[in-house]
C-alpha positions in Angstrom: -16.2 -7.7 -22.4 -12.8 -9.3 -22.8 -10.8 -11.0 -20.1 -8.0 -9.2 -18.5 -4.7 -10.5 -19.5 -2.0 -11.4 -16.9 0.9 -9.3 -18.2 3.4 -11.3 -16.2 2.3 -14.6 -17.7 2.4 -13.1 -21.2 5.9 -11.8 -20.7 7.0 -15.1 -19.2 5.7 -16.9 -22.3 7.4 -14.5 -24.7 10.7 -13.9 -23.0 11.3 -15.3 -19.5 14.6 -13.4 -19.3 12.7 -10.1 -19.8 10.5 -10.9 -16.8 13.6 -11.6 -14.7 15.1 -8.2 -15.7 11.8 -6.5 -14.8 11.8 -8.2 -11.4 15.4 -7.1 -10.8 14.5 -3.5 -11.7 11.5 -3.6 -9.4 13.6 -4.9 -6.5 16.2 -2.1 -7.1 13.5 0.6 -7.1 12.1 -0.5 -3.8 13.4 1.9 -1.2 14.3 4.5 -3.7 13.3 8.1 -3.5 11.5 9.7 -6.5 13.6 12.9 -6.8 15.8 14.3 -9.5 19.3 15.4 -8.7 21.2 17.2 -11.4 24.9 18.0 -11.9 24.4 21.7 -11.2 23.0 21.2 -7.8 25.1 21.9 -4.7 25.5 19.2 -2.1 23.0 21.1 0.1 20.4 21.3 -2.7 20.9 17.5 -3.3 20.3 16.8 0.3 17.2 19.0 0.5 15.8 17.3 -2.6 16.3 13.9 -0.9 14.9 15.2 2.4 11.8 16.4 0.6 11.4 13.0 -1.1 11.6 11.1 2.1 9.1 13.5 3.8 6.7 12.8 0.9 7.1 9.1 1.4 5.9 9.6 5.0 9.2 9.5 7.0 9.3 11.6 10.1 11.6 14.7 9.7 14.4 13.3 11.9 14.6 10.1 9.9 14.2 11.9 6.6 17.1 14.1 7.5 19.3 11.2 8.5 18.5 9.2 5.3 19.0 12.2 3.1 22.5 12.6 4.5 23.3 8.9 4.1 22.0 8.8 0.5 23.9 11.9 -0.6 27.1 10.5 0.9 26.6 7.2 -0.9 25.9 8.9 -4.2 29.0 11.0 -3.7 31.1 7.9 -3.2 29.6 6.1 -6.2 29.7 8.9 -8.8 32.7 11.0 -7.9 
């Protein structure tokens, strides 16, 4: 059986900058919610999608509701 290759070491040898970009993407993804929000959704639908995502991640309902409102407001500020 072959040895497992350390992917991070291999990427570092090939292109150290690519590893830096991967690390930056990983750090940005931490704390994100795995939901899809589309242009045709109403603000209430967006908030409910975020709320459901936070619940799936294990947040209590009160905190999930608060975070969903905050995230929707931030997205509104950024994209509109």
